[in-house]
Structure formats: C-alpha cells, structure tokens
DRENPA-3360 file (N, C-alpha, C; in nm, 2 decimals, always signed):
BEGIN
1 = MVLFRRLL = +12.36/+2.79/+1.63/+12.24/+2.73/+1.58/+12.23/+2.74/+1.43 ~ +12.20/+2.63/+1.36/+12.19/+2.63/+1.22/+12.05/+2.67/+1.18 ~ +12.04/+2.77/+1.09/+11.91/+2.82/+1.05/+11.88/+2.77/+0.90 ~ +11.79/+2.68/+0.89/+11.76/+2.62/+0.76/+11.72/+2.73/+0.66 ~ +11.64/+2.83/+0.70/+11.59/+2.93/+0.61/+11.71/+3.02/+0.56 ~ +11.81/+3.04/+0.64/+11.93/+3.12/+0.59/+12.01/+3.04/+0.49 ~ +12.03/+2.91/+0.51/+12.10/+2.83/+0.42/+12.02/+2.81/+0.29 ~ +11.89/+2.79/+0.30/+11.80/+2.78/+0.18/+11.82/+2.91/+0.10;
9 = GEVLRTQR = +11.81/+3.02/+0.16/+11.82/+3.15/+0.09/+11.96/+3.16/+0.02 ~ +12.06/+3.11/+0.08/+12.20/+3.12/+0.02/+12.20/+3.03/-0.10 ~ +12.14/+2.91/-0.09/+12.14/+2.82/-0.21/+12.06/+2.87/-0.32 ~ +11.95/+2.93/-0.29/+11.86/+2.99/-0.40/+11.93/+3.10/-0.47 ~ +11.99/+3.19/-0.39/+12.07/+3.31/-0.44/+12.18/+3.25/-0.53 ~ +12.25/+3.15/-0.49/+12.36/+3.10/-0.57/+12.31/+3.04/-0.70 ~ +12.20/+2.97/-0.69/+12.14/+2.91/-0.81/+12.10/+3.02/-0.91 ~ +12.04/+3.13/-0.86/+11.99/+3.24/-0.94/+12.11/+3.31/-1.01;
17 = MRRGLTLR = +12.22/+3.33/-0.93/+12.33/+3.41/-0.98/+12.41/+3.32/-1.09 ~ +12.41/+3.19/-1.06/+12.48/+3.10/-1.16/+12.41/+3.10/-1.30 ~ +12.28/+3.13/-1.29/+12.21/+3.13/-1.42/+12.20/+3.27/-1.47 ~ +12.26/+3.37/-1.40/+12.27/+3.51/-1.45/+12.13/+3.58/-1.45 ~ +12.05/+3.53/-1.36/+11.91/+3.59/-1.35/+11.91/+3.70/-1.24 ~ +11.82/+3.80/-1.27/+11.80/+3.90/-1.17/+11.68/+3.86/-1.08 ~ +11.67/+3.93/-0.97/+11.55/+3.90/-0.88/+11.42/+3.94/-0.96 ~ +11.43/+4.04/-1.04/+11.31/+4.08/-1.12/+11.27/+3.97/-1.21;
25 = EVSAEARV = +11.37/+3.91/-1.28/+11.34/+3.80/-1.38/+11.28/+3.68/-1.31 ~ +11.33/+3.64/-1.19/+11.28/+3.53/-1.12/+11.14/+3.56/-1.06 ~ +11.13/+3.68/-1.02/+10.99/+3.73/-0.97/+10.89/+3.72/-1.07 ~ +10.92/+3.76/-1.19/+10.82/+3.75/-1.30/+10.79/+3.61/-1.33 ~ +10.89/+3.53/-1.34/+10.87/+3.39/-1.39/+10.80/+3.31/-1.28 ~ +10.83/+3.33/-1.15/+10.77/+3.26/-1.04/+10.64/+3.32/-1.00 ~ +10.61/+3.44/-1.04/+10.49/+3.51/-1.00/+10.49/+3.53/-0.84 ~ +10.60/+3.57/-0.79/+10.62/+3.60/-0.65/+10.68/+3.74/-0.65;
33 = SLGYISEI = +10.65/+3.82/-0.55/+10.69/+3.96/-0.54/+10.85/+3.95/-0.52 ~ +10.91/+4.05/-0.59/+11.06/+4.07/-0.58/+11.10/+4.08/-0.44 ~ +11.03/+4.16/-0.36/+11.07/+4.18/-0.22/+11.07/+4.06/-0.14 ~ +10.97/+3.97/-0.16/+10.96/+3.85/-0.09/+11.07/+3.75/-0.12 ~ +11.10/+3.74/-0.25/+11.21/+3.66/-0.29/+11.34/+3.71/-0.22 ~ +11.36/+3.84/-0.22/+11.48/+3.90/-0.16/+11.49/+3.86/-0.01 ~ +11.37/+3.87/+0.06/+11.37/+3.83/+0.20/+11.40/+3.68/+0.22 ~ +11.36/+3.60/+0.13/+11.39/+3.45/+0.13/+11.54/+3.43/+0.11;
41 = ERGQKEAS = +11.59/+3.50/+0.01/+11.73/+3.48/-0.02/+11.82/+3.53/+0.10 ~ +11.77/+3.63/+0.18/+11.85/+3.68/+0.29/+11.82/+3.60/+0.42 ~ +11.74/+3.50/+0.41/+11.70/+3.42/+0.53/+11.61/+3.48/+0.62 ~ +11.54/+3.58/+0.58/+11.45/+3.65/+0.67/+11.30/+3.60/+0.67 ~ +11.27/+3.53/+0.56/+11.14/+3.47/+0.55/+11.15/+3.32/+0.52 ~ +11.05/+3.24/+0.56/+11.04/+3.10/+0.53/+10.97/+3.09/+0.40 ~ +11.02/+2.99/+0.32/+10.95/+2.96/+0.19/+10.86/+2.84/+0.21 ~ +10.73/+2.86/+0.17/+10.64/+2.74/+0.17/+10.68/+2.64/+0.07;
49 = SELLASLC = +10.63/+2.52/+0.07/+10.66/+2.42/-0.03/+10.62/+2.47/-0.17 ~ +10.50/+2.53/-0.17/+10.45/+2.58/-0.30/+10.54/+2.69/-0.36 ~ +10.58/+2.78/-0.27/+10.67/+2.89/-0.32/+10.80/+2.84/-0.36 ~ +10.85/+2.74/-0.29/+10.98/+2.68/-0.32/+10.97/+2.62/-0.46 ~ +10.86/+2.55/-0.48/+10.84/+2.48/-0.61/+10.84/+2.58/-0.72 ~ +10.77/+2.69/-0.70/+10.77/+2.80/-0.80/+10.90/+2.86/-0.83 ~ +10.98/+2.88/-0.72/+11.12/+2.94/-0.74/+11.21/+2.84/-0.81 ~ +11.20/+2.71/-0.78/+11.28/+2.61/-0.85/+11.24/+2.60/-1.00;
57 = NALEVPLS = +11.11/+2.61/-1.03/+11.07/+2.61/-1.17/+11.12/+2.74/-1.24 ~ +11.11/+2.85/-1.18/+11.17/+2.97/-1.24/+11.32/+2.97/-1.26 ~ +11.39/+2.90/-1.17/+11.53/+2.89/-1.18/+11.57/+2.77/-1.27 ~ +11.48/+2.69/-1.31/+11.50/+2.57/-1.39/+11.60/+2.48/-1.32 ~ +11.57/+2.46/-1.19/+11.66/+2.36/-1.11/+11.57/+2.27/-1.03 ~ +11.60/+2.14/-1.03/+11.51/+2.05/-0.96/+11.51/+2.08/-0.81 ~ +11.39/+2.06/-0.75/+11.38/+2.08/-0.60/+11.48/+1.99/-0.53 ~ +11.50/+1.87/-0.58/+11.59/+1.78/-0.51/+11.73/+1.83/-0.51;
65 = EVLRDVSH = +11.77/+1.90/-0.61/+11.91/+1.96/-0.61/+11.92/+2.07/-0.51 ~ +11.82/+2.15/-0.50/+11.82/+2.26/-0.40/+11.83/+2.20/-0.26 ~ +11.74/+2.10/-0.23/+11.74/+2.04/-0.10/+11.87/+1.97/-0.07 ~ +11.93/+1.91/-0.17/+12.06/+1.84/-0.15/+12.16/+1.94/-0.11 ~ +12.17/+2.06/-0.18/+12.27/+2.16/-0.15/+12.25/+2.22/-0.01 ~ +12.12/+2.24/+0.03/+12.09/+2.29/+0.16/+12.13/+2.18/+0.27 ~ +12.10/+2.06/+0.24/+12.13/+1.95/+0.33/+12.29/+1.95/+0.35 ~ +12.36/+1.96/+0.25/+12.51/+1.96/+0.26/+12.55/+2.08/+0.34;
73 = AVAVEERA = +12.50/+2.20/+0.32/+12.53/+2.32/+0.39/+12.50/+2.30/+0.54 ~ +12.39/+2.24/+0.57/+12.35/+2.21/+0.71/+12.45/+2.12/+0.78 ~ +12.49/+2.02/+0.71/+12.59/+1.92/+0.76/+12.72/+1.99/+0.79 ~ +12.77/+2.08/+0.70/+12.89/+2.15/+0.72/+12.88/+2.24/+0.84 ~ +12.78/+2.31/+0.86/+12.76/+2.40/+0.97/+12.75/+2.32/+1.10 ~ +12.68/+2.21/+1.10/+12.67/+2.13/+1.22/+12.81/+2.07/+1.26 ~ +12.89/+2.03/+1.16/+13.02/+1.98/+1.20/+13.10/+2.09/+1.26 ~ +13.09/+2.21/+1.20/+13.17/+2.33/+1.25/+13.13/+2.36/+1.39;
81 = LKIAATPI = +13.00/+2.36/+1.42/+12.95/+2.39/+1.55/+13.00/+2.28/+1.65 ~ +13.00/+2.15/+1.61/+13.04/+2.04/+1.70/+13.19/+2.06/+1.73 ~ +13.27/+2.09/+1.63/+13.42/+2.11/+1.65/+13.44/+2.23/+1.75 ~ +13.37/+2.34/+1.73/+13.38/+2.46/+1.81/+13.35/+2.43/+1.96 ~ +13.25/+2.33/+1.98/+13.21/+2.30/+2.12/+13.29/+2.19/+2.18 ~ +13.38/+2.13/+2.11/+13.46/+2.02/+2.16/+13.57/+2.07/+2.26 ~ +13.57/+2.03/+2.38/+13.69/+2.07/+2.47/+13.82/+2.02/+2.42 ~ +13.92/+2.11/+2.44/+14.05/+2.08/+2.40/+14.14/+2.05/+2.52;
89 = PVRARGRD = +14.19/+1.93/+2.53/+14.28/+1.90/+2.65/+14.41/+1.97/+2.63 ~ +14.46/+2.03/+2.74/+14.59/+2.09/+2.74/+14.66/+2.05/+2.87 ~ +14.80/+2.07/+2.87/+14.88/+2.04/+2.99/+14.92/+2.17/+3.05 ~ +14.89/+2.18/+3.18/+14.94/+2.30/+3.25/+15.01/+2.26/+3.38 ~ +15.14/+2.28/+3.38/+15.22/+2.24/+3.49/+15.20/+2.10/+3.54 ~ +15.21/+2.01/+3.44/+15.21/+1.87/+3.47/+15.08/+1.80/+3.49 ~ +14.97/+1.87/+3.49/+14.84/+1.81/+3.50/+14.75/+1.85/+3.38 ~ +14.65/+1.76/+3.35/+14.56/+1.78/+3.24/+14.46/+1.89/+3.28;
97 = VVASAA = +14.43/+1.98/+3.19/+14.33/+2.08/+3.20/+14.25/+2.07/+3.07 ~ +14.12/+2.10/+3.08/+14.03/+2.10/+2.97/+14.00/+2.24/+2.93 ~ +14.02/+2.28/+2.81/+13.99/+2.41/+2.76/+13.88/+2.40/+2.65 ~ +13.80/+2.50/+2.64/+13.69/+2.50/+2.54/+13.73/+2.58/+2.42 ~ +13.70/+2.53/+2.30/+13.73/+2.61/+2.18/+13.62/+2.72/+2.16 ~ +13.51/+2.71/+2.23/+13.40/+2.81/+2.21/+13.43/+2.94/+2.27;
% end
C-alpha cells in the first residue's frame, strides 16, 4: 500500500536538506514545533493544508513542486506494486504454470 504521508515526508525532508536547513530553522520559520515537523518527515503525522503551506513557505519551495514530487513518488511505488503482483508464466514439464512475483 502506498502511504501519501510517508512520501510527503520524504519529499519535505529532501527539500529541507537540499537547502541545508535544520529542523530547528524550519520550525522557527514555519512556527511549527520541531517535533511535529520531524513526525511529518517520518510519515507518522498527516500535514494539514495550512501546515503544508507554512512548511513550503519556510522551505521557499512552491507547494505545486512538493505535490508534483509526491505525485511522482506515488506513481513509482504504484508501478512497483503492480509489477510485484503480476503473475509470471513459467514452463514446468511441458505445461504452462503461473507463478506470482509477490
């Protein structure tokens, strides 16, 4: 199962680290507790739209860019899950057998 909150957290952490910012710096700028931002980055908490806007402002990154990156990550995981669940046809002693990759 693809968890949006986990992928959102990964994207936010990547954006923060690209900019060389600490959790403390983002926390102060966004006026959100450091612990809460940490939980969001680890995919343990859901970010409201208002909180996400504050984090994007603190990171100086457009919300659309964050959502695009999350959308891409979701698509990649969905493809991987689909491939893993696709049966693989194999030949066993002259007859077709279906094996699962999962």
